[in-house]
N, C-alpha and C positions, 0 to 999 in steps of 0.2 A: 472518567465517563466520556469525555470528548473523544478519546482514542477509539473506544468501542463504537460510539455513534458514527464517527466518520468512516471507520473501517467497514462497518456493516453497510453504510450507505454506498460505499464504493463496490462492495461485493454483490449488492442486490442486482445490478444489471448483468453480472456474470451468472448469477443464479437464475435469473429470468431467461437468459440465453440457453442455459442448461435445460431448463424445463421445456422450452420451445423445441430445442433440438431433440430431446428425448421423445417428444410427442410426434414430431413430423419427420424425423430422420433416423434411420436405423444404424448408421455408422457413428463411430466415436471420434471425437477430436483428441489430438495428443495433449498431454499435460502442458507442453510448451505453448500450444495454441491457446489453452485456457489462460496461461500466464500472459500471453500477448493481449488477450481480451481484457484481463484484469489491469494490465499496465495502461491500456487506452482509457479504461474507466477511471483509474487513478489520476492520469494526466489531465483528463477533462475536469475532474473534481478539483484538482490543484490549480488549474488555470482560473476556474470560476472563483475559487477562494482567494487567489492572489489578486484578482481584479477587485474584489470587494475590499480587501485590506489596502490595496494600493491607493484607492481614493482617499482613505484616511491619512496615509502617509504624505500624500501630495498636499493635503490641507495643512498637515503639521509642518511641512517644509515652507509652504507659502506664508503661514502665520507665525513662523519662528521669530522670536525677538532677539535671539543671539545665535552666533555661528554654531555652537555645540548642539543646540536644539535642531537646527537645520541639518547638521551632519548626522545626527542620530536618525532623523527622518529619512535621509538619503540611504543610509545603511540598511534600515528596516525595509525601505522600498526595494532596494537591490536584492535583499535576502528573499523577499516574497516573490519578486518577478523572476529571478534566476534559479531559485532553489525549490520553491514550494511545489510547483508542478512535478518536478523531478522526484522529490522525496515521496509525494503521494503516489506517483506511478510505481516506484519501487515497492512501497508497502502493499499496494493493491496487487502487484504482480506476485509477491510472496504469498499473500492470502489466496490468490487465484490458483496457485500451484496446488494448494490443499483442496480447493473447490474442484479443480480438475481431477485430482485423485479420487475425491468423493463421488464425482459423476461417473468416472470409469470403474470404480470399485465400490459399489454401494453398500457393501456389508458393514462398513464402519463410517458411513456417510456423515452422520451428525457429529461424531467425534472429530473427524478430519476437518470439517468446516469450522467447528468451534475452536479447534487447536490453531488452525491457520489464521483465523481472525484474531484470536487471543495473542498470538505472537506479535502481529503487527500493531494491535491496540496497545500492548505494553511498550513497544518501541516508540510508538506515537506519543504515549503519555510521558515516557522518559524524555523524549525530545522536547516536548512543551515544558516539562518541569525543569529540565536542565537550563533552558534559556531564561527562565524566571528566577531560578535559585542561585546559579553560579554567576560570578562576575567575569567569567572567562568563556570563550567559545570552544575551548578544547573538549570539554565533556560532550557538547553538542556535535562537534566534528567526529568524536569517537562513536557516538550513536549513529551518525550518518554513515560512517565507514562500516560498522557492523551490519547495518541495514543493506548497504550495497553489496557486501560480501555474501550475505544470505541470499539476496536476489541472484547474484552471479552464480553462487554455488548451486542453487536449485535450477537455474536455467541450464547450466552446463552439465549437470548430472541428472536431469529429469528422466532421460531415457533409461539410464542405468537404475535409478530408483524404481521406475515403473516396472522394469524387468524383474527386479528383486521382489517387488510387491506381488506381481503376477504369480510368482512361485510360492508365496507365503500363504498357508491355509487360512490364516487369520483374515485375509482380505478377499479370498475367493468366495464365490457364491452370491446369492441375493440376500439382502437383509430382510 
């Protein structure tokens, strides 16, 4: 549930921008531009989340009664500060790819938005679950790598995908 809640929250500013642009501007943004907007939304969300968790870890470090407790607090603090904003930006960028496709090709609008948010919500949920379930960081690193590869793949092939979609009858026309 946390994955869907957070991914929808990050997608809402992008969807609001889409509604505003649709009402006041006749030109379309490229899918990469929608990804950029989503990435900024995710980065902002991640920084705010990291800030709230960081305060907890600073208290944990300051009140630690033994070195292992302080070390765990330092590692958790570093993970939140250096990774949290980045991973939220990547996930929001992936879902914004599908929001951009939905804005530009409205025939399958809701399916695209739901699919994009679902992909990132599942990755987010797996990420949170792997940190709690496994006693190793390798599953978490694997999920981060998959997320990054998805983001890079969609970023690098957005123009090609959009060109193929433009030719597909399934996506042409109005919904």
